[in-house]
N, C-alpha and C positions, 0 to 999 in steps of 0.2 A: 504494500500500500504506500502511496506517495507520502512523504513526510515534508512538511514545510516548517518555516520558522517565523515566529511572531511574538510580540508582546501582547499583553492583555490588559484591559481596563482593570485597575485595582490589583495588579500583580506586583505591587511593591517596586515598580520601576525596573523590574528585571528585564534582561534581554529576552526577547521571545520571537514568535513567528508572525509575519504579516499576513494580511488577509487577501492576497491575490495576485493578479496578473496585469495590473497596469491602469492607473489613472481612472478616467470615467468609464473605461470599458469594463464589461463584466464577462469574464471568461474570454471567449472568442467572438462575442456578439458586437456588431458595429453599433455605435451610438448609444451603448449602454442597455440595449434591449435585444431579445431574440424574437424572431417572427414565429408566432404560434398558429397552429391550425385552428380555424374558427375565429369567433369574435375575440378581440384582445385590445384593451384600452392602453393608451400610454399611461402606465400606472404612476409615472412620476408626476402627472398632472392631477392625480386624484388625491384629495386630502380630506380630512374630516370624515364624516359618516357618508357623504356623497349622495347622489340621487339613486333612485331605484334602478335606473338603467346602468349606472356605474357599478352598483353592487352586483347586479346580474352579470355584467361583463367580467367582473373580478372572479365571480364564482365559476363562470365558464372557463376562465383562465386557470383557476385552481384545478378543475377537472382535467383540462389538457395537460397541466403539469403533473398531476397524479399519474396519468397514463404514461407520460414520458419517463417518470421515475421507476415505475414497476416494470418497464420494458427492459431494464438492465439486469444482468445476472452476476456481473463481477462487482465485488464489494467497493473497490475504489471508484469505479464508474458510477455506482449508485450514490456514493457520498458526494462526488463532484456534481452529479445531476441535482441532488437535493439542494446543495448550496446555491447553484446557479438558478434553480427554480425559485427558491425563496427570495433571492435578490430581485429577480424579475417580478415576482408576485407583489412585493410591497414597495418597489422602487428604491431599494437601499443601494448605497455606493459600495459598501463592504459587506462580506458575508463569510462565515466559517462554520465548520463542524468540529467540535472537540470530542474525540472518542475517549471515554473514561476507562481506567484500569480498575483492578479489584480494590485498590486503596483509594479510589476516588480521584486520583490525579489523571491529567490528560496524557494519554500515551500515543495519540495520533491526532494530527491537525490538518484538515483540508480547507483551503481558503480561496477566495477570489477577491480581486480589487487592488492588490498590491503586487508590484512586479517582483520577480524572484531575486533580483539584485538587492533591492531594498530589504526584502525578507531575510536574505542571508546576512546583511549588515546588522540586523537586530539580534541575531544569535539564537539562543536556545528557545525552543517553542514554549508557549505558555504552559503553566503547570496546573491551572484550574483553581487558583486562589483568588482572593479579592472579589471583585464584582462577578467574575466568571464563575467563581465557586459558589455564589449565592443561588445559582439555578439548580436546585436539588429536586424539588417536587412541583414547584410552581413557576410560572413565567415571571420574568423581570423586565420592566420597561421603565426607562428613565429618559427625561428630555435633555439633561445636561450631566454627562458622565462625571465631569470634574466636581460637580456639586454633591455627588452621592458620597455618604460617609464611608462606604466600602471601597471607594476608589483611592488608591495611593500613588498614582502616577503611571506614565507610560515609559517604556525603556527607550534608550537612545535610538534615533532614526525612525521611531514609530510615527506614522502620520497622525494628524489631529483627528480625533473622533469626538462627537458631542452627543447626538441622540443615539440611543442603544435599546435593543430589545433582544431577549433570549428566551428560548422555550426548550424544555427537556424533550428528549427522544427516547422512547421506551420500546423494547422488543419484548412483547408479552408483558410480564411484570418486572422484567429486568431493566435497570437503568443503563442505557447504551451510551448516551452522550448528550450534548447540548448543541442547539442551533443558535448561532449568534448573528445579528444584523446590526449595522451601524451606519449613521449618516443618511437620514431621510432627507430628500430634497426640500421638504417643507419645514425642516428643522425639528420635527418630532414624529414619533410613530403613534398611531391611534389604537384604540381598543379593537377596532375592526381589523387592523393589521395583525394584531396579536392573535385574534381568533383565527384568521386565515392561516397564520403560521402554525397554530396548534393543530388545525386540520391537516396541514401539510406534514406535520411531524408524525401524525398517526399513519398516514400512507408511507412515510419514510420508514417507520418501524417495521411495517409489513415487508417492504422491499428489502430492507437490511436483513431481516430474518431469512428471506428467500436466498439472498446472495450469500449469506454466511453458511447456510446449509449446502448450497452448491459448491462453495469453495472448500468446505470441510470434506465433502465427498471426494472432490478432486485431489485434495491434499492426502486423504487416506489412501487413494490409489497410488499416488506418487511414492509415499512412504512404503507401501506394500511392494511396489515394483523395485525400489532400492533395496529393501530387505531381501527380496528374492534373488536379486543379482549378487548380493554379498554372499548369501548362502550357497549360491551356485559354485563358488570357488572353494568350498569345503574340501573338494577332492584334489585341489591343486597343491603343488609342492612349494610354490612361491609364497612365503609367509608375509611379504610386504603388500601383495596385491589386495587383500581385504582392506588394508588401511588406505591404500590409494583410492579404491572405490569409495570408501567412506568420505575421504576428503573431496572427491569429485562431485558427490551427490549433495552434500550438506549445503553448499552455497545456494543451490536452487531450492532445496527443501525448506530452508530456514530464512533465506534472504540475507545471510551473513556476508559481510564484505571480506572477511578473513576466516579461513578454516586451515588449521595447522595440526598435523600429528606431531606431538612433542614427546621427546624421550630424554631421560636423564643420562648423564655421561659419567665416566670414571673420575672426571675432574670436579664433580660436584655441580656442574652447570646443567642447563636444560637447553637442548637443541630443537629448533623448529625444523623437523626432519622433512616432512612433506607439506607443502604450502599450496593452497588454491585460493582463488579470489580475483580481485581486480589487479591492475598494474601496481598500485601502491602496496598491496599485500604480497605480490610475487617477489618483490625485492627483499623480502625477509627470509627467503629460502636459505636454510643452513645457519641462520643467525643463532648464536648461543647467548642465553640469559644467565646472569649470575644466580647463585643459589638463594640469595636473599630477595630476589625479585618476587613480586606477588604471584606471577604466573607459575614460577618454580615452586613456591610454597603450596599453591593450589594443587599442583600435580601430586604432592605427597599426601593430600587429603583423600578421603574416601567419597565416592559419589560425585555430585556436581557442586562446584563452587562458583557463585556469581560474583563478578567483578564490575563495579559501576563504570570504570574507565581503565584502559590499559595504554601504556606508552612503551613502544618497542624500538630498539636501536637498529639501524641499518649498518652495513659494512662501511658506508661512507661517513659514519659518525653522526648521521642525522637521527632524529627521533620521529617516528610515525605514531600518531595518536589515534586511538579508536574509542568509540563510545562503549555502550553496554556490551559485556562479554561474559563468558562462563567457560569453565574448564571441567571436563569429565575425565576422571582418573580411571584407567583401566588396569588390567593385570600387568605383571612384569614380563619382560622379554629378554632372555639371556642375562638376567641380573639387573636389567635397567627398567625403570618405571616408564610406562607409556600412557599417554592421555591425548585428548583432542581439545583444542582451543578454538572457540568461535567468538567473533567480535563484529559489531556493527560500526558503521561510520558514526562520527559525532553528530548529535542532534537527531539521529534516527530513533524510532520507537524501540523500547527494550524488547528482549526476547520474552515470549510468553512462557507460562508454565508448561504448555503443551510442547513448545519448541524444545525445552530442556528435557522433558520426559521422553519424547520420541528420539531425540538425539542420543540420550543415554541408552535407550533400548537398541537402536541401530548400532551404536558403538560397541555394545556388548556382543552383538552378533558378529561384528567384524573381528573383535578380539578373540571370540571363540574360533572363528575360521582361521585366524592366525595361529592360535594354539594347536589346532588340528594339523595345520600345514607344517608347523615346527615338529610336532610329534611324528608325522609321516617322514619328514626329512631326517629325523634322528634314526628312525628305523632303517631308512635307506642307507644312512651313513654307517650304521652298525653292520648291515649286511655287506657293504662295500669293504669295511675294515676286515671283516672275517675273510672275504675273498682275497683281499690283499695279503693277509697273513698266510693263507694257503699258498699263494703264488710265491711269497718270500721263502717259505719253507722248501718248496719244490726247487727254487733256484739255488738255495744254499745246499740242500742235501743231494741234489742230482747234478745240476748244470755245473756248479762251481767244482764239485768233486771230479767230474769227468774232465773238465778243462785242466784242473790241477794234475790229474793223472796223465793227460796228454802232454803237458809241459814236462813232467818228469821223464816220460818216455823220450821226448825230443832231446832232453839234456843227456840222457844215456847214449842216444844215437850220435849227438854232436861230439861227445868225448871220443868216439871211435872213428871219426872222419879225419882223413889226412889232408884233403883239399881245403885250403884256407877259405876260398870263396864259398864253398858249400857250408863250411862252418859258420861263416858270417851270416849267411842266409838263414841257417837254422837258429842262430842266436837271435836274429831279428824276429823270427816267428815266436821264439820263446818269450821275448820281451812283449810282443803283441798279445800273447796269451795272458801274461801277468797283468798287462794293462786292462785286458777284457775282464779278468777276474776282479780287479779293483773297481771297475765301473759297475759290474754286477753287484758287488757288495754295497756300493753307494746307492744303487737302485733298491736293494733290499732294505737298507736303512730308511730310505724315503718311503717305501711302501709301508713300513711299520710305524713311521712317525709323521707322515704328512697330515696336515689339517685338511680333512676331506671336504669340509664345508667352505673353505676359502681358496683364494688364489695364492699359490706358493711362489717362492723365488724361482724354483725350477720351471714352473709354468710360464712365468713372465719371460725368462730368458729363452725358453724353447720357442715362444711366440715371436720374440725379437729375431732370433736366428732364422725362423721360418720366413720372415719378411724378406730376407736377402738370398733365399735359395735360388731364385730365378735370375739374380743379378751377377752370379759368378758361374764359371764353367762347371764347377762341381759344387754341390751343396756344402756349406760350411760344416766342419766336423765339430761336434760338441761333446765335451768331457766334463763330468762333475766328479769331485773328490771330496770326501768328508761329509759331515752332517750339514749340508748346505741349507736345507729347509728348517732344520731344527734349531740351529745356533744363530742364524742371521736374524737380527731383530726386524720387526715389521717396518720401522721407519727407514731401514737401510735397503730393503728389497727394491723399491722403485728406483733408488739411486743406482744400485748395481745394474738393474736392467737398462737404465739410461746410459751407463758407461758402455755396456756391450753394444748398444745401438749406435752410439757416437763412434766407437772404434771401428765397427763394421762399415759404417757410413764412410769413414776415411779410407778404408781399404777399397771400397767400391769406386770412390770418386778419384782417388789419387794414386793408388798403388799399382794399377794395371796388373792385378793378380788374377790367377786362375783358381787358386785354392786358398782357403782360410780355415783356421782352427781356433775355437774358443774353449778355454779351460777355466773352470770356476772351481776354486778349492777353498776349503776352510781348514786352517791349521794354525796352531800356536796363537789362538785368540784373534786371528785376522781373517779377512776374506781377501783372496788373491784372484784377480781376473787377468788372464793373459789372452791376447788376441794376436795371432801370428798370421803372416801371409807369405806367398812366394813371389811377390811382386818385385819392382825395380829397386826397392830398398830406399835408404835415406839419401837425401840430396843436401849436403852441408850448405850449399849456396842459398837454399830456400829458407825463408823465415818460417817460424812455427805458425801453423794455421790456427784459426780461432777455435775450431773444434778440439784440437789438442790442448789449447789453452783452457778450454772448459773442463777437460779431463783433469788437468793439473789443479784447477781451482776446486773442483769437487773433492779431490784427494786431500788438499791442504785444509779445506773446511772441516774435515773429519780427522785431522791429525795423521794423515797417511801420505803415501808417496805415489808418484807416477813417473815412469821411465819409458823412453822410446829408444830401442837399440837395434842394431843389425841382427838378423836371425841366422843362426848357423845353417849353412847350405843355401843362403840367399833369401832376400825378403826382409821384413821388418817384424819386430816383436814389441807390442805395447803391453806394459805390465802396470796394473793399477792395484794398490794394496792399501787397505785401511783397517784399523782395529774394529772389532765387532762392537765394543762398548763406545758410546759417544764420548767426545772430549768433555772434561769436567766443566770447562768454561769456554764460551765462544762469544765473540763480539756480536753486537746487534747487526753490524754490516755484513759479517760473514753469514749469520743465520738468514738474513733477508736474501742474500745472494744465492744461498743454497736452495731456499724454498722457491725462488724465482726460476732457477735453472731446472729444478725438478719438475 
């Protein structure tokens, strides 16, 4: 439903919402009047009790307006039609409807008569106090607003209003809101005007009830469809998909400007993990809030926590402010708390109890789908680990033993060979078998210790090497030694992959090589990456290229070394080595450079 901003007579001079769309025009009607079917007087010329013909004409106008009102089924259209009809009926310059909440305060305000720019300058919409709050069960009509004891002033930028009349609107026995009119062209509203507005309010109540029932039915269908879509992912393995669906549906279902799936981190902060909404909301993706933030504290509560207003920081250091908000806390995920944050723009109506209740129910379904997906992934991971264990045992007990036996046999044969060339060839094959055994043992270790649920360093480097398979005459040879995936910390893995990519890129672009070999080894508390090629070798006359300078900078930032040397037999060998543990202290410049390069 559209939300406007205006002050109100007797609202303590608070900033509030204006009543409309511009000067003497009412809505989109030219000259302040709309053309009605049937007889219709220029009501602005009618004052006092009028003649019998005048009264009959106004009654015919009332009937026409009633028909126009009940012809709408969307609630906002109905409210707009009621205000415009009331303004036309009594010739007022300004009109508005204030929809009341459970506490009697105005939660929605639809107006005509003031342009949106002026309304925005007035700030917060009226709250239903002062003179506006006096319309509880009976109509209120005053000739001079400023003279009424309930009036305490207009907010800044509010246009002058003198004559005023207000009537209550009920839906059956429930108080729905109030209809307000101001500034009669004759300087005052008559009792006849008030009676006509009371009659219009009765029709308005019927039309509002019909529109509310229609919208409630449509909203139930939308919530049911969203719930069904979330439940449909119960059989999927992706445990983030239910939360993504939740974030995608809630803006439409609740009218929220911001919907964010929020999770706690190991650092005690709360991250806005999945963000949906308008452009202002989307810039908050992956922002982290400190643990003392109200949103972070609400995540640790149970159920739903309502926040009257929230201010969230952007990566650029700016603050984005939202109006009414609430947080629904869900179950944990891998030791982290998970919840959903919804917020409206400033000056928009607050979320209803139904919004909060339905969001909580849908979020619970999404959380259950996520739990089932994680349980299914755990079972898959367990089965995969069991299969890996079997493969590792077969490699150790069968393949390695057979290779070892073959190597022993070759050593015996080599000892009895008199031809040196044959002996060298046999020794080379024995070394190749030893190297194959070492690589298989590394693979066995990886099979037993890999994180099945994540991307390992081995995976990263295999992917990088695969990118250069078609760029060399022969695919690059890749060798791993030691507990590469087990000992290399998570923050070093992308750095190591970037080093391999940079080194292979230099081989392809500058070495004129046919073959390349990548060795990744963990030993003595360090990771050592060597990339060799059979290209043209080093040219002392050429300056060091920027790519090699990057490799040097990456190594120095972690307290390591980088060397480029001729390779035995021709070509070049690049050796990059850093300690597995991060340096105890690093300058801000070094840290920033490292993060930018990564």
